N, C-alpha and C positions, 0 to 999 in steps of 0.2 A: 178682605177676603183672602188675599195672598198670605197674610199673617196667619190666618186660621189653617190654611192648607199647609204652610210650613210647620206650624205647631203640630198638626196631626202627623205629618211626615216624620218629624223628629221623634214624636211619641212612638210611632210604629217602629222606627229603627231601634229605639231604646228597648221596646218590648222584645224584638227579635234578638238583640244582643243579650238581653236578660235571659231569654230561654236558652240561648247557646251556652251561657255561663252556667245555668242550672243543669243542663243535660249535655255535657260535652261529649260523652261516649256515644250517645244517640246521634248527636250532630255529626261527629266524625264518621260514624257508620253510614249515615245518610250521604255525606259528601263522597265517601269512597264508592258507595253504590251508584251514585249519579255519574261518577267518572266511568265506572265499568259499563253502565248502561249506554253512555254516549259512545263507547267503543264497541258496543254489541257483544259484551263479555258477560258470562254468567259464572257464578261460583258453584263448583261441583266438588264431589269427593269420590274417591275410589279406594278400596282396601286391597293391599297386596301383602300377603303374609301377616306380619305384626304391625304393618305401617298403614295408617290412614292418610292418604294424600289429599291435600286441598289444592285445587287448581282452578284457573280461569279458562273458559272454553267459549269460543265465539266464531262467527262466520259460517259460511255454508258447510253443511256436514259432508257433502260429497266433494269438496274442494281439496286441493293439495294442502298438506298439513305443515304448519310452522311450529316447531317446538322451541320455546324460548326459555333459557336457563339463566336465572339471576345469579348475582355474585354473593360474596361473603357478607353476611349481615343483612342481605336484601330479602325480598320476597316476590311473590307473583305480581303484585301491583307495581313493581318497577317497570313493567312493560305496558301498563294500561294505556297511557297516552300515546306511546309508540304504536300500539296495536290499532289505534283509531284509523290509521291510514291503510291497514292491512286486511281487516275483517270483511271488507266488501267482496274480495276475491279469493281469500285464503281462509282456511280454518286455523285459528290461532289457539295454541294450548300453552299455558304458562303455569307450571307447578311451583308450589312451595317445596323446595328440596327438604329431605328429612333433616330435622333439627332447626328449621327456619320457618318464619311466618307462623301459620296455623298448624303446620306439621310438627308433631310433638318431638321433643328432644328426649332421648333415652340415655341416661348417664353412662350406661355400660356398653353402649354400641361404639363401634369404630367408625368415625366420621371422616377418615382420610378418603382421598378421591377414588381409589379403586373400588372399595365397598360402595361408595356413593354411585359409581358408574353402574354397578350391578343392580342397585336399587332403582336407578333411573330406567334401566332396561326392563325391569319388572313392571314399572309404571307404564312404559310404552306398550308392553305386551298386554297389560290389563285393559288398555284402551284400544287394543287391536290395531295398533299403528304399524303398518307393514313397511312403508317408506315415507320419509318426511325430510324436510329441510330443518336443520338445527342451527340455532344461534345462541351465543352466550356472552355475557359480560363478566370481565374480571375472573374470579374463580369459576364462574359459570362457563366462561369461554374455555378455560383450562379443561373443565369437565366435558364440554361439548367436543373438544378435539380428541380427548381420550376415548369418548364414546364412538366417534367417527372411526378412529383407528381400530377399535375392538369389534365394532359391528358395521363394517363398511357397506354391507348389503342393504342396510336399512336407511342409510343417509344419502340423500340426493345432493345436498350442498351444505357447506359449513361457513357460517359467518362468525368472525371473532371480533368482539368489541372490547378493546383495551384488555385483552386476555392476560391472565397469569400463565405460569408454566415454563417461561424461558428466562434465561439470565438477562437481567437488565444491565446494559453496559454503563449507563449513567446512574449514579447513586440518586435515590429519590428522597423526598421529604419523609416518606413513610419509613424508609430504612434508617434514616437518621433518628427519627423519633423512637423507633423500636430499640435502637442501640442505647437510647437514654432511658429505656424502661417504660415508655409510654406508648400505648397502642391507640391511636386516634380513631381506629375503625370500630372500637368497642365503646359503647355509650354507658357510662357508669353514673351519670347524673343528668338531669334535664338540661343543664347548661352544656353538657358535652354534645348534645344533639346538633346544636348550631355549629360547634367546632367540626363535627363530622361532615355536615353539609358544606362548610367552607373548604374542608380538606378534599372532599370528593369532587366538588363541582367548581368550575372556573367562575360561573355565575350561578348562584343557588337557585334551583328550581322553585317555582311558586308553590308553597304549601299553605293553604288558608288556615287562619286561626279559627277555632281552637284545635283543628286537626293536628297541627304541628305538635302541640302540647301532648295530645294523646299518643301520637307516634313516638315522641320522646320518652314518655313513661313506659310504653311497650318495649322500646329498645333497652331501657334500663332493666326491665324484667328479664330480658334475654342475656344480660351481661355474663352470668355464670356459664350458660351454655355456649355463648360465643367465645369466651376465653378457652373453654375445653376444645371446641371445634377448631379454633384458630391454631392452638398448640398441636392438635393432631394433624391438621393440614400442613402447617409450617415444618413439621418434623418428618414429613413423608418424602423420602429420598428416592422412591421407586416410581414416581409419577411424572417425572420431567418430560417435557415435550420434545426437546431438541433431538433425541435419538429416534423419535417417532414421526415427526412431521413429513419427512421426505417420502414416507410410505403412503401418505394420503393422496389419493388420485382424484377425488371429487373437486368440483369447482369450489374455490375458497375466496372469501372476501375478508379483508382486514380493515377495520375502522378504528381510528385512534384519535383521542383528543390531544391537541398539540400541547396543552398545559396540564397534562395528567401528573399529579403530584404523588400518586400511589404506584403506578407502573409507567416508567418513562417511555416516551414515544420512540426512543432509540431501540426499544425491543424489536421494532419492525426490521431493523438492520440485521438482527439475528435470524429472523423468520424468512426474509425474502429469498435467500439462497436455498432454503429447505422447502419452500412452497412457491416454485417459479410460476405456477399457474394463478397465483393469488392476485386479485384486484386490491390495491391499497388506497385507502382514503384517509388523509389526515385532516381533521376538522378544526378549523381555526376558532379561537376564543372558546375552547371547549376543554373540559377536564376529563375525569375518569368515567363519567356516566353519560355519554352522549344521548342515549335513548330517553333520559330524564331531562337533561339540560336542553336539548334540541330535538324533541321527539319527531316532529314532522319532517325536519331536514334529514335526520338519521333514517327515518322510514323511507324517504324518497331514494336515498342511496341503496337501501336494502331492496326496495321494489325493482329498481333498475337492474340490480345484480340478479334477482330471481328471474326476471324476464330474460336475461342473457343466458341463463342455464337452460331455458326452454327452446332456444334457437338452434 
């Protein structure tokens, strides 16, 4: 009897894996949708000007809004697991920035951060967001800080997660790699995807097979646009944060992974004097993407910070 049960179980597993192999795109879509559903997030779109924004939206509609801004090469689903702890009490909105994820890349647009800031403001207006908390990772943190500086009346608090935009006192592995002509943030082959995960995370977040393969191929498809956007972003000398941070009066939280290879944790030393009100958290055994590597722990830090802004 046990042998028959084991036989049927193995046969069932083989059938499941066979279907996954036959329909990887559908399987990946199903896996992503299950993750979103578990976090109470829905995929939506809104049009502003010539841009169709794709974004995730979840939580009580009448609750305070958290606007979450992904980093370079990322997309709205960078926040899905992180949002799982947030949507019970907050409305969470996570867009694909123009040129990333499902938001189309337009080859002749300027994707440096000041135009992106204007586009993000149009997105917030289209959703009728009057006041909200904003958080961003990496380039998204840089953009979130620029947004807070330009539109202070809209922003209730600012959370910066391994943000770009300041001079890094300690040279990083990314800087050394770029000096050698290789950008590990841009995936040009399926094999590069594992390199990117190892580079960005101290411990790679779990990405189920075959979802990882689909994500890798999608990243390869974005290589041309990512090169163009990175060059535009990297050459922008008018968007540095150091002259601006001391003007920010909102509550600020800074979260950083102690083993960030992309933006060194020593960046905090530059920011502390400019943001004396900031709460600073350095997360152990964490790299550049805390909200993906340790989503529940990172969300706990964020929730505590949000609660402190209400007292």
